[in-house]
C-alpha positions in Angstrom: 124.0 87.7 96.4 127.4 86.0 96.2 128.3 83.9 93.2 130.6 81.0 93.9 132.0 78.5 91.4 133.0 75.0 92.6 135.4 73.4 90.2 135.3 70.1 92.1 133.1 68.4 94.7 133.9 69.2 98.3 133.2 67.6 101.7 129.4 67.1 102.2 128.8 69.4 105.2 130.8 72.2 103.5 128.8 71.8 100.3 125.5 71.8 102.1 126.5 74.9 104.0 127.1 76.8 100.7 124.0 75.2 99.0 121.6 76.1 101.8 122.7 79.8 102.1 120.0 81.9 100.5 122.5 84.6 99.8 124.8 82.4 97.7 124.3 81.3 94.1 126.4 78.1 93.8 127.6 76.8 90.5 128.9 73.2 90.1 131.5 72.9 87.3 131.3 69.1 87.2 127.8 69.4 85.9 129.0 71.8 83.2 130.8 75.2 83.2 128.4 78.1 83.6 127.6 80.3 80.6 130.0 83.3 80.0 127.4 85.7 81.5 127.3 83.8 84.7 131.1 83.5 84.9 131.4 87.2 84.7 129.4 87.4 88.0 131.7 85.1 90.0 133.0 86.5 93.2 135.0 83.3 94.2 136.2 80.0 92.8 136.9 77.0 95.0 138.9 74.0 93.9 140.7 71.0 95.4 143.6 69.4 93.7 142.7 69.0 90.1 140.5 71.9 88.9 142.8 74.5 87.3 142.5 78.1 88.4 144.5 79.7 85.6 144.7 82.7 83.3 141.9 81.4 81.2 139.6 81.2 84.2 140.6 84.6 85.5 139.8 86.0 82.0 136.4 84.4 82.1 135.7 85.7 85.6 136.8 89.4 85.5 135.1 90.2 88.8 136.7 87.4 90.8 137.8 88.5 94.3 138.9 85.1 95.7 140.5 82.0 94.4 140.6 79.2 97.0 141.9 75.7 97.3 140.6 73.2 99.9 144.2 72.1 100.7 147.7 73.4 101.2 149.6 73.1 98.0 148.8 75.6 95.2 150.2 73.8 92.2 146.8 74.1 90.4 146.3 77.8 91.2 148.2 80.5 89.3 149.1 82.6 92.3 151.2 85.1 90.4 148.4 85.9 87.9 145.9 86.2 90.7 148.2 88.6 92.6 148.6 90.7 89.4 144.8 91.0 89.3 144.3 91.7 93.0 142.6 88.4 93.6 143.1 86.9 97.1 144.4 83.3 97.1 143.1 81.3 100.0 144.4 77.9 101.2 144.5 75.9 104.4 148.1 76.0 105.7 149.0 73.4 108.2 145.7 71.6 108.0 147.1 68.4 106.7 150.4 68.2 108.6 149.3 65.4 111.0 147.6 63.2 108.5 150.4 63.5 105.9 153.0 62.7 108.6 151.0 59.6 109.6 150.9 58.5 106.0 154.6 59.1 105.6 155.3 56.8 108.6 152.9 54.3 107.2 154.8 54.2 103.9 158.1 53.7 105.8 156.6 50.8 107.7 155.2 49.3 104.5 158.7 49.0 103.0 160.8 48.4 106.1 158.5 45.7 107.5 157.7 44.3 104.1 154.0 44.6 104.8 152.7 44.5 101.3 154.2 41.1 100.6 153.2 39.8 104.0 149.6 40.8 103.6 149.4 39.7 99.9 150.8 36.2 100.7 148.3 35.6 103.4 145.5 36.8 101.2 146.6 34.2 98.7 146.4 31.5 101.4 150.1 31.2 101.7 150.6 31.1 105.4 153.9 29.2 104.9 155.4 32.4 103.5 156.4 33.3 107.0 159.3 30.8 106.7 161.0 32.9 104.1 159.7 36.3 105.2 162.3 39.1 105.5 161.9 42.5 107.1 163.4 44.9 109.5 162.3 47.5 112.1 162.6 51.3 112.1 164.1 51.4 115.6 167.8 52.2 115.4 167.7 53.4 111.8 168.7 56.9 110.8 166.0 59.0 109.2 167.0 62.0 107.1 164.3 64.6 106.8 164.8 66.8 103.7 162.8 69.9 104.6 161.7 70.5 108.2 158.5 72.3 107.9 155.2 71.5 109.7 154.9 68.0 108.1 158.6 67.2 108.3 158.7 68.1 112.0 155.8 65.9 112.8 157.4 63.0 110.9 160.6 63.6 112.9 158.7 63.5 116.2 156.9 60.3 115.4 160.1 58.7 114.0 161.9 59.6 117.2 159.2 57.9 119.2 159.9 54.8 117.2 163.5 54.9 118.3 165.0 56.3 115.1 167.9 58.7 115.0 166.7 61.8 113.1 168.9 64.2 111.1 167.6 67.0 108.9 168.5 69.5 106.2 166.5 72.7 106.0 167.4 76.2 104.5 167.6 77.5 108.0 168.3 75.9 111.4 165.3 75.1 113.6 165.0 75.0 117.3 164.5 71.2 117.5 166.3 68.3 119.2 167.6 66.9 115.9 170.9 67.5 114.1 171.1 69.9 111.2 173.4 68.5 108.5 174.4 69.5 105.0 172.7 67.8 102.0 175.6 65.6 101.2 175.9 64.3 104.8 172.1 63.6 104.9 172.1 61.5 101.7 175.3 59.6 102.7 174.2 58.9 106.2 170.4 58.2 106.3 168.9 54.7 106.0 165.6 56.3 105.1 165.1 59.7 103.5 161.8 61.5 103.6 161.1 64.5 101.3 159.2 67.5 102.6 159.9 70.4 100.3 157.7 72.5 98.0 158.1 72.2 94.3 159.7 75.1 92.5 162.4 75.9 90.0 165.1 75.2 92.5 163.7 71.9 93.8 162.4 70.4 90.6 164.4 67.2 89.9 166.8 67.9 92.7 166.9 64.2 93.7 168.8 63.1 90.6 171.4 60.5 89.6 174.2 62.3 91.5 172.1 62.3 94.7 171.3 58.6 94.3 175.0 57.9 94.0 175.6 59.5 97.3 173.0 57.3 99.1 173.8 54.3 101.1 173.2 51.0 99.2 169.7 49.8 100.0 168.4 53.2 101.2 164.7 53.9 101.2 163.2 57.0 99.7 159.8 58.4 100.9 158.0 61.2 99.0 154.8 62.7 100.3 155.7 66.2 99.0 155.7 66.4 95.2 156.5 63.8 92.5 158.8 65.9 90.3 161.2 66.6 93.2 162.7 63.3 92.0 164.1 62.6 88.5 161.9 59.8 87.3 164.5 57.9 85.1 167.2 58.2 87.8 164.7 56.8 90.3 163.9 53.8 88.2 167.6 53.1 87.6 168.2 53.3 91.4 165.5 50.8 92.0 166.6 48.5 89.2 170.2 48.5 90.3 169.4 48.0 94.0 170.8 51.4 95.0 167.4 51.9 96.5 165.7 49.1 98.3 162.3 50.8 98.0 160.5 54.0 97.0 157.1 55.0 98.5 155.1 58.0 97.5 151.7 59.6 97.8 152.5 61.9 94.8 152.6 60.9 91.2 154.8 62.4 88.4 151.6 63.1 86.4 148.0 62.9 87.7 146.8 60.3 87.0 149.7 58.0 86.0 149.2 56.1 82.7 148.2 52.4 82.9 151.6 51.2 81.7 153.6 53.5 84.1 156.9 51.6 84.8 157.2 53.2 88.3 153.6 52.2 89.4 154.2 48.6 88.4 157.8 48.4 89.8 158.0 45.7 92.5 160.0 48.0 94.8 157.7 51.0 94.4 154.6 51.6 96.5 152.5 54.5 95.3 149.2 55.7 96.8 146.8 58.0 94.9 147.5 61.3 96.6 145.2 60.2 99.5 147.3 61.2 102.5 145.0 64.2 103.2 141.8 62.4 102.5 141.1 61.1 106.0 137.6 62.0 107.0 138.7 64.4 109.7 141.3 66.3 107.7 139.2 66.5 104.5 136.3 67.9 106.5 138.4 70.4 108.3 140.2 71.6 105.2 136.9 72.2 103.3 135.1 73.8 106.2 137.9 76.2 107.0 138.4 77.1 103.4 134.7 77.8 102.9 134.5 79.9 106.1 137.5 81.9 105.1 136.2 82.5 101.5 132.9 83.8 102.9 134.6 85.9 105.6 136.7 87.7 102.9 133.7 88.2 100.6 131.6 89.6 103.4 134.3 91.9 104.8 134.9 89.9 108.0 138.3 88.7 109.3 139.4 85.3 108.0 141.8 83.0 109.8 145.3 84.3 110.2 147.6 83.1 107.5 144.9 81.7 105.1 145.5 84.4 102.4 148.5 83.0 100.7 149.4 86.1 98.8 148.5 88.6 101.6 152.0 90.2 101.7 152.2 90.5 97.9 148.8 92.3 98.0 150.0 94.6 100.8 147.4 93.2 103.3 
């Protein structure tokens, strides 16, 4: 019998698959954490984006073999501690690249085409707003991709189809039809900058006052990576002074933001609630693949290539 703890709800088909397996004892943390005796039996824990897989949970589950997240980022999973304990960390690399790229382009269009105002005015019955409406198109603009991984490359390809000129900065040069530039050139040149880097000690707060001062007046900043890549106060100042004409993100600085958050209410900021991966197709695929790989590992079968995040650190 396998004992699996779900810290959060997961996609319905994936949940039913686990629930209906007679060889699995499933525990649902949202109904209350299991007793200590049950936690000691856990073979695997599965979370999404909020449930914390940390040292306290590892201590409570001494026989844990797998810590899994139905998603890509592992901000809520202590990978280092898991590795020290020999626990395999499973995620779903690349599973959200297409949908996050689509969301990124949608945010660009929202600002560049002034769609929020256009839609809001018509909803108010103000059809006459078209006489004072102002917007622009993406075609002909320069897009700076900051981090050309799976998502960044898909954004670049879509942007190119829109007729944008794409430049990028990445730690290493890629075999792509876009120009690699240094950071300073990217910030000075791009009309729109899209962030696609992981959050770590090096990248935390890297988009700061000095970087905003390099940007072209009226630039647009898109962030579907991680909120803290950007210094919050410097961002608000750039929006207030007009250095940025808009900021759009799918990632908050703290989940969830407080009700009086100055950035959320800012007229030039457009924030979605970390929903870019929550399309029906991607959400289902992320959950199904994660559940399959967890069971494969627990049963001694071969999981999907690359799904064990800390495989090299564990010597696998």
